C-alpha distance (Angstrom), angle and dihedral (degrees) to the residues before:
residue distance angle dihedral
M1 . . .
V2 3.80 . .
L3 3.80 117.2 .
K4 3.76 120.9 -139.4
P5 3.82 115.3 -119.5
A6 3.82 91.1 -108.6
S7 3.83 91.5 52.8
R8 3.80 91.1 46.7
L9 3.82 90.3 51.6
L10 3.82 91.6 48.8
I11 3.82 92.0 51.5
L12 3.82 92.6 47.9
T13 3.81 90.4 48.9
L14 3.82 91.6 50.8
F15 3.81 91.4 50.0
A16 3.81 90.1 50.1
V17 3.81 93.4 49.0
V18 3.80 94.6 45.7
G19 3.81 92.1 44.5
C20 3.81 93.1 49.6
N21 3.79 94.9 49.5
R22 3.78 100.5 46.8
T23 3.77 117.7 120.4
R24 3.80 116.7 -110.9
T25 3.76 120.8 -134.0
D26 3.81 116.5 -121.5
S27 3.81 90.7 -108.1
E28 3.84 91.8 51.2
A29 3.81 90.5 49.9
R30 3.82 91.9 48.4
L31 3.82 89.9 50.8
L32 3.81 90.3 50.8
L33 3.81 91.3 48.7
A34 3.80 96.3 47.0
G35 3.78 112.6 96.3
E36 3.77 141.9 50.0
W37 3.82 120.8 -32.5
S38 3.82 122.1 -170.6
L39 3.79 124.3 -158.6
H40 3.78 115.2 -113.3
I41 3.79 103.0 -147.3
G42 3.79 106.8 -150.0
S43 3.78 128.5 -178.9
D44 3.83 91.8 -84.0
C45 3.81 91.7 67.2
S46 3.82 104.8 21.1
M47 3.82 92.3 101.8
Y48 3.81 91.4 67.2
D49 3.81 125.6 89.8
V50 3.82 95.9 -103.9
A51 3.81 118.6 118.7
S52 3.81 94.9 170.3
D53 3.78 139.4 -7.8
K54 3.79 124.4 -171.2
L55 3.79 129.7 -172.2
I56 3.79 119.7 -164.5
L57 3.80 112.1 -162.8
H58 3.80 109.6 -163.8
S59 3.80 120.5 -154.0
D60 3.83 90.1 -120.7
G61 3.83 90.3 64.9
T62 3.80 97.6 -100.2
L63 3.79 121.7 128.5
E64 3.79 134.0 -156.3
Q65 3.81 125.3 -162.8
H66 3.80 121.7 -163.3
T67 3.80 117.6 -178.2
V68 3.81 132.1 176.2
S69 3.79 123.1 -166.3
K70 3.80 124.0 -139.9
R71 3.82 86.0 -110.9
G72 3.81 93.4 55.7
F73 3.82 100.1 -101.0
R74 3.81 114.6 142.2
Y75 3.79 132.8 -149.2
D76 3.81 121.7 -169.8
A77 3.80 126.1 -179.2
P78 3.82 108.8 179.0
A79 3.81 102.8 175.9
E80 3.80 116.7 44.4
K81 3.83 126.8 125.8
W82 3.81 135.9 -117.5
E83 3.80 136.7 -179.6
Y84 3.78 137.0 -172.6
V85 3.80 116.9 -112.1
P86 3.84 113.6 -159.6
E87 3.09 130.2 -94.9
N88 3.79 102.3 16.3
G89 3.77 112.7 -22.2
V90 3.76 142.9 103.1
L91 3.78 123.5 -159.7
L92 3.81 116.4 -150.2
N93 3.79 112.3 -165.2
S94 3.81 90.1 -154.6
R95 3.81 132.8 5.2
K96 3.77 123.2 163.1
D97 3.81 111.6 -128.7
F98 3.81 114.3 -153.3
F99 3.81 96.8 -179.8
N100 3.79 93.7 116.1
S101 3.81 137.2 86.9
Q102 3.78 111.3 -71.1
P103 3.80 131.3 -140.8
V104 3.80 113.7 -117.8
N105 3.80 98.0 -112.3
E106 3.82 104.3 35.0
F107 3.82 144.2 40.7
V108 3.81 109.4 -121.7
G109 3.78 125.6 -178.4
M110 3.76 136.7 172.7
R111 3.80 114.6 -111.7
R112 3.78 111.7 -141.7
G113 3.75 143.0 158.9
E114 3.79 110.4 -118.6
G115 3.76 140.5 -168.8
L116 3.81 106.9 -153.0
I117 3.80 132.6 -173.1
V118 3.80 118.8 -115.3
D119 3.79 120.3 -153.4
F120 3.81 105.3 -159.2
K121 3.80 94.8 -166.7
T122 3.79 115.4 117.2
P123 2.94 112.2 -59.1
S124 3.79 94.7 31.8
I125 3.80 117.0 -139.8
I126 3.80 136.8 -170.6
L127 3.81 110.0 -142.0
L128 3.79 120.8 -141.6
N129 3.79 90.8 -171.6
P130 3.82 123.5 -1.1
D131 3.82 89.6 -141.1
Q132 3.82 95.4 55.8
N133 3.80 135.0 67.1
C134 3.81 95.6 -129.3
F135 3.80 113.5 103.8
Y136 3.79 143.4 139.3
T137 3.79 118.9 -103.3
K138 3.79 133.8 179.0
P139 3.79 114.2 -112.5
K140 3.80 112.8 -123.2
């Protein structure tokens, strides 16, 4: 049986739609979340003193945060915790937020627990605020 090009296209489209909309198991989502996430600094947060911010989500539920200010100050938190929240969330027990005005001679952030939205499309992103263009993404 030979399929016509239109039928072949329809079948491929159906596979793509069904594959994209399937529900992930908790363990699949945790595997997708584990790894290194770098902050994409869009125009909504470029005025702050953050040059780079990296989250490392370990598969055992621990979290590291490594941040560098535009002035060269560093912040490293090697032992925080994270957990996956179904269907599309990640809970960070403590992340330091540096999107605030900074004193001249130090790098001060606000430590907070956060529930963030994860968009599992390719490339996956972790949103800080759905209304802003600042988010974490996994480097390829």
